[in-house]
C-alpha positions in Angstrom: 0.0 0.0 0.0 2.8 2.4 0.8 4.5 1.7 -2.5 1.2 2.4 -4.3 0.8 5.8 -2.6 4.3 6.7 -3.4 3.7 6.1 -7.1 0.4 8.0 -7.2 1.8 11.2 -5.7 4.3 12.0 -8.5 1.7 11.1 -11.2 -0.9 13.4 -9.6 1.6 16.2 -9.5 2.5 15.7 -13.2 -1.1 15.8 -14.3 -2.2 18.7 -12.2 -2.1 21.3 -15.0 -2.3 19.0 -18.0 -4.3 20.2 -21.0 -6.5 17.7 -22.8 -8.3 17.8 -26.2 -11.3 15.5 -26.7 -14.1 15.3 -29.3 -17.4 14.7 -27.5 -20.0 12.8 -29.5 -23.7 13.4 -29.8 -25.6 11.8 -26.9 -29.1 12.3 -28.2 -31.1 14.5 -30.6 -34.7 15.3 -31.4 -36.6 17.8 -33.5 -40.0 19.3 -32.7 -42.7 20.2 -35.3 -45.2 22.9 -34.4 -47.7 21.6 -36.9 -47.4 18.0 -35.8 -50.7 16.5 -34.7 -51.6 13.2 -33.1 -54.8 11.3 -32.8 -55.6 8.4 -30.5 -57.5 5.5 -32.0 -59.9 3.9 -29.5 -61.2 0.4 -29.4 -65.0 0.8 -29.4 -65.5 -2.4 -27.4 -63.2 -1.4 -24.5 -62.9 2.4 -24.9 -59.1 1.9 -24.6 -56.6 3.7 -26.8 -55.0 1.1 -29.0 -52.8 3.2 -31.3 -51.9 6.9 -31.8 -51.6 8.2 -35.3 -49.2 11.1 -35.9 -48.2 13.0 -39.0 -45.3 11.6 -41.0 -41.7 12.4 -40.5 -40.7 15.1 -42.9 -37.5 13.3 -43.9 -39.1 9.8 -44.3 -41.7 8.8 -46.9 -45.2 7.9 -45.8 -46.2 4.3 -45.6 -47.6 3.2 -49.0 -51.2 2.2 -49.3 -52.3 -1.3 -49.0 -50.5 -2.0 -45.8 -47.1 -2.3 -47.4 -44.1 -1.7 -45.1 -42.5 1.7 -44.9 -39.6 2.4 -47.4 -37.0 2.7 -44.7 -34.1 2.6 -47.2 -35.0 6.2 -48.4 -35.6 7.5 -44.8 -32.9 10.0 -43.5 -32.7 9.5 -39.8 -31.4 12.0 -37.3 -32.0 15.2 -39.2 -31.9 18.5 -37.3 -34.2 21.0 -39.0 -34.8 24.7 -38.1 -37.7 26.2 -40.0 -39.7 29.5 -40.0 -43.2 29.7 -41.4 -45.3 32.8 -41.9 -42.6 35.1 -40.3 -43.2 33.4 -36.9 -39.8 33.5 -35.1 -41.3 33.2 -31.6 -42.7 29.7 -32.3 -40.7 28.3 -35.2 -42.3 25.6 -37.4 -39.3 23.3 -36.5 -36.6 23.4 -33.9 -34.0 20.9 -33.0 -32.4 19.7 -29.7 -28.9 18.2 -29.5 -27.2 16.6 -26.4 -23.4 16.1 -26.1 -21.6 13.2 -24.4 -19.1 14.7 -22.0 -18.1 11.4 -20.3 -14.5 12.0 -21.4 -14.4 15.3 -19.5 -13.7 14.9 -15.7 -16.1 16.7 -13.4 -14.7 20.0 -12.3 -12.4 20.4 -15.3 -11.5 24.0 -16.4 -12.9 24.3 -20.0 -10.8 26.6 -22.2 -12.8 26.1 -25.4 -15.6 24.0 -27.0 -16.7 24.3 -30.6 -19.3 22.3 -32.4 -19.7 22.4 -36.2 -22.9 20.9 -37.8 -22.6 19.8 -41.4 -25.5 20.8 -43.6 -27.5 17.9 -45.1 -27.4 17.7 -48.9 -29.6 14.7 -49.8 -32.7 15.1 -51.9 -35.1 14.8 -49.0 -33.3 17.1 -46.7 -33.1 20.2 -48.9 -32.8 23.6 -47.3 -34.4 26.7 -48.9 -34.0 30.4 -48.5 -31.2 29.7 -46.2 -28.6 32.1 -47.6 -27.4 34.8 -45.2 -29.5 33.2 -42.4 -28.3 32.8 -38.8 -28.9 30.1 -36.2 -28.8 30.5 -32.4 -27.8 27.9 -29.8 -29.9 28.2 -26.6 -29.1 26.3 -23.4 -31.5 23.4 -22.5 -32.2 23.1 -18.8 -34.1 19.8 -18.8 -33.6 16.2 -20.0 -35.3 15.1 -23.1 -35.6 11.9 -25.2 -34.7 11.1 -28.7 -37.4 11.7 -31.3 -38.3 13.0 -34.8 -41.2 15.2 -35.7 -42.4 15.3 -32.1 -45.1 17.6 -30.8 -44.1 20.9 -29.3 -45.5 20.0 -25.9 -42.7 17.3 -25.6 -39.9 19.9 -26.1 -37.6 20.3 -23.0 -37.4 23.6 -21.2 -34.7 26.0 -22.6 -33.7 29.6 -22.4 -32.4 32.0 -25.0 -30.5 35.2 -24.2 -28.8 37.9 -26.3 -25.4 36.5 -25.4 -26.0 33.0 -26.7 -23.7 31.8 -29.6 -24.8 32.4 -33.2 -23.7 30.5 -36.3 -23.7 31.5 -40.0 -23.5 29.4 -43.1 -19.9 28.8 -44.3 -18.1 26.6 -46.8 -15.9 23.9 -45.4 -14.0 20.8 -46.7 -14.5 17.5 -45.1 -13.6 13.9 -46.0 -16.3 11.6 -47.2 -16.7 7.9 -46.6 -14.0 7.1 -49.2 -11.6 9.6 -47.5 -11.7 12.2 -50.3 -12.0 15.8 -49.4 -15.4 17.3 -50.5 -16.9 20.7 -50.2 -19.9 21.1 -47.9 -21.6 23.8 -45.9 -21.5 24.0 -42.1 -22.7 26.0 -39.1 -20.2 26.4 -36.3 -21.0 27.4 -32.7 -18.6 28.5 -30.0 -20.1 26.8 -26.9 -17.3 27.6 -24.5 -19.6 29.6 -22.1 -22.1 26.7 -22.0 -19.4 24.1 -21.5 -18.0 25.8 -18.5 -21.3 25.4 -16.8 -21.7 21.8 -17.9 -18.3 20.8 -16.6 -19.0 22.2 -13.1 -22.5 20.7 -12.9 -24.2 24.1 -12.8 -26.5 22.9 -15.5 -27.5 19.2 -15.3 -27.5 18.4 -19.0 -25.1 19.3 -21.8 -27.6 20.2 -24.6 -28.6 23.0 -26.9 -31.8 24.0 -28.7 -31.2 25.3 -32.2 -33.4 28.4 -33.0 -33.7 30.8 -36.0 -32.4 34.3 -35.7 -34.8 37.0 -36.9 -33.3 39.6 -39.2 -33.4 43.2 -38.2 -36.4 45.1 -39.3 -34.6 47.3 -41.8 -33.0 44.2 -43.4 -36.1 42.0 -43.3 -37.1 40.7 -46.7 -40.6 39.1 -46.7 -39.8 37.1 -49.9 -37.0 35.1 -48.2 -37.2 35.8 -44.5 -40.8 34.9 -43.9 -40.4 31.2 -44.9 -37.1 29.4 -44.8 -35.5 26.2 -43.6 -32.0 24.8 -42.7 -31.5 21.1 -42.3 -28.4 19.8 -40.5 -27.1 16.3 -40.6 -25.6 16.5 -37.1 -28.0 14.1 -35.4 -27.3 11.1 -37.6 -25.2 8.7 -35.6 -24.7 6.5 -38.7 -23.5 9.3 -41.0 -19.9 10.3 -41.0 -19.1 14.0 -40.4 -22.6 14.7 -39.0 -21.1 16.9 -36.2 -17.5 17.9 -35.6 -16.6 18.9 -32.0 -13.5 19.8 -30.1 -13.1 20.6 -26.4 -9.9 21.9 -24.8 -9.8 21.7 -21.0 -7.5 21.5 -18.0 -7.9 18.5 -15.7 -9.0 19.4 -12.2 -6.3 19.2 -9.5 -6.2 15.9 -7.6 -6.5 16.1 -3.8 -3.1 16.2 -2.2 -1.9 12.8 -0.9 -0.5 13.0 2.7 3.1 11.8 3.2 3.2 8.2 4.3 5.6 7.3 7.1 6.8 3.8 7.4 7.0 3.0 11.2 9.7 0.4 10.6 12.2 2.7 8.9 11.3 6.2 10.2 13.2 7.8 13.0 10.8 9.6 15.4 13.6 11.9 16.6 14.4 13.3 13.2 11.1 12.8 11.3 8.9 15.9 11.6 5.8 13.9 10.7 6.4 11.4 13.6 5.4 11.6 17.2 8.1 12.0 19.8 6.7 11.3 23.3 10.0 12.5 24.9 11.3 16.0 24.3 15.1 15.9 24.1 15.6 19.5 23.2 17.4 22.1 25.2 14.3 23.9 26.4 13.9 22.2 29.8 13.1 18.7 28.4 13.9 15.4 30.1 17.3 14.1 29.3 17.6 10.3 28.7 21.4 10.3 29.0 22.7 8.3 32.0 25.7 8.9 34.2 27.7 6.1 32.7 27.3 7.6 29.2 29.0 10.9 30.0 31.0 10.1 33.1 29.6 13.2 34.9 27.5 13.1 38.0 23.8 13.7 37.5 22.7 17.3 38.2 20.5 17.6 41.2 18.1 20.4 42.1 19.6 23.1 44.4 18.1 23.1 47.9 16.1 26.1 49.0 17.8 28.1 51.7 15.1 30.0 53.6 17.6 31.6 56.0 20.0 33.1 53.5 18.8 36.7 53.2 15.5 38.0 51.9 13.7 35.8 49.4 10.6 36.7 47.5 7.5 35.0 48.7 6.6 33.9 45.1 10.0 32.1 44.8 9.6 30.4 48.2 6.2 29.0 47.5 7.1 27.9 44.0 10.1 25.9 45.2 8.6 24.3 48.3 5.4 23.5 46.5 3.1 25.5 48.9 0.3 27.9 48.0 1.1 31.3 46.5 1.0 34.3 48.7 -2.1 35.6 47.1 -3.9 32.4 48.1 -3.0 33.0 51.7 -4.4 36.5 51.4 -7.6 35.1 50.0 -7.9 32.8 53.0 -7.3 35.7 55.4 -9.9 37.8 53.6 -12.4 35.0 53.9 -11.8 34.6 57.6 -12.3 38.3 58.1 -15.5 38.3 56.1 -16.8 35.3 58.2 -16.0 37.1 61.4 -17.9 40.2 60.3 -20.9 38.1 59.3 -20.9 36.3 62.6 -20.7 39.5 64.5 -23.9 40.7 62.8 -26.0 37.6 62.5 -24.7 34.8 64.7 -24.3 34.5 68.4 -21.1 35.3 70.1 -19.4 32.8 72.3 -20.8 34.4 75.4 -24.4 34.6 74.2 -26.6 36.9 72.2 -25.3 40.4 71.6 -27.5 43.0 73.3 -29.5 45.0 70.8 -28.5 42.6 68.0 -30.6 40.6 65.6 -30.7 37.5 67.7 -31.5 39.5 70.8 -34.5 40.9 69.1 -35.6 37.5 67.9 -35.3 36.1 71.4 -37.4 39.0 72.7 -40.2 38.5 70.2 -40.3 34.7 70.8 -40.4 35.3 74.6 -43.3 37.7 74.3 -45.3 35.2 72.2 -44.7 32.5 74.8 -45.6 34.8 77.7 -42.1 34.7 79.2 -40.2 37.6 80.6 -37.8 38.8 77.8 -35.2 39.8 80.4 -35.0 36.3 81.6 -33.9 35.0 78.3 -31.6 37.9 77.3 -28.7 36.6 79.4 -27.9 33.0 79.4 -25.9 30.3 77.8 -24.2 31.0 74.5 -26.9 29.0 72.7 -26.6 25.9 70.4 -24.0 27.6 68.2 -21.8 28.6 71.0 -19.5 25.6 70.8 -19.1 25.9 67.0 -18.4 29.6 67.2 -15.8 29.0 69.9 -14.1 26.4 67.7 -14.1 28.8 64.8 -12.6 31.6 66.9 -9.8 29.3 68.0 -9.0 28.2 64.4 -9.1 31.8 63.2 -6.5 32.8 65.9 -4.2 29.9 64.9 -4.4 30.9 61.2 -3.7 34.5 61.9 -0.6 33.6 63.8 0.6 31.4 61.0 0.0 34.0 58.4 1.9 36.6 60.5 5.0 34.4 60.3 5.0 34.1 56.5 7.9 36.0 54.8 5.8 38.3 52.5 7.8 40.5 50.1 8.6 43.9 51.5 7.0 46.8 49.9 9.5 49.1 48.2 9.6 52.7 49.3 
């Protein structure tokens, strides 16, 4: 295990700022048709829907009459159309959704660039019209969607378009066909870097765009060509080569730092800063482990305290002999004085109740209630607390004498 960690640490350090280039593929695609309609066919005997009829896919022929199978050999799957009808740019006749597979991009990667180029379809069924000088906009999709062709608008995922979203125009490009020869095609390229940064960090849960038409400015609007036009892209076809060309450049996220591993069998606790040394062998008052036989010198002993050699500070004496500090003794003395003051006011004295005191007044009131002469009870025995008070007084006198003998530091003039 230690060897494995030792090998991982250098590799992680080497890949910390490594730049990668990948070509994400298309994870899914669908196009939505505003004029698409569906009708459920119900079984009259059970009132249950048995089939739903929908309009035909624009890029696939309808099923011939007589129940013959559909001519799938002439169907062009995966087409991505964007179409405007009757100058309606708010609700296009057709719009297309494309999702990208970013499984090759580690989560948290720092995306530097991401470009996606969609090749324009050129087959007989997928013809574009009035598409010169048109623009397409890529809007960010915020909701998952399923693959589909000629789907109803109500199935479209939630998306949002802003004025900062990337825009593509029609340009000529050269690509290689299935035989490897370079051929001239038309393409629409989007710079999706701003979107990809959000996808890589997980800010948006799905890496997908919705292709929308861009309405020309009012002064440049030409009703003859701008009211009705269509662009058909081949990007959604998984079977077709060069349907979509992508490239993403990113920096891998830094790996968490691997802590240094210490081998307890080979490490020296006295020199290894990562180890634990239960004995401090430094020169700052630590315990020395060197014996007398190692150095030949006698072991140093603590110097005895001479209480008779001149004036010594009270703090020094108490710290050496292990007694209480001087301020602790002052605290005890203050406590005794406070107790004496309290006793003189509230408690009885050792000779009895103090005339005119609190207890004398209590005795007088109790005697009057019992019908006894107060003068008879004013002088008498010291009461039930007399013995305790006498003992406290004796202890106080002893402590006062002991404190008077302590060598407190003299106050400087």
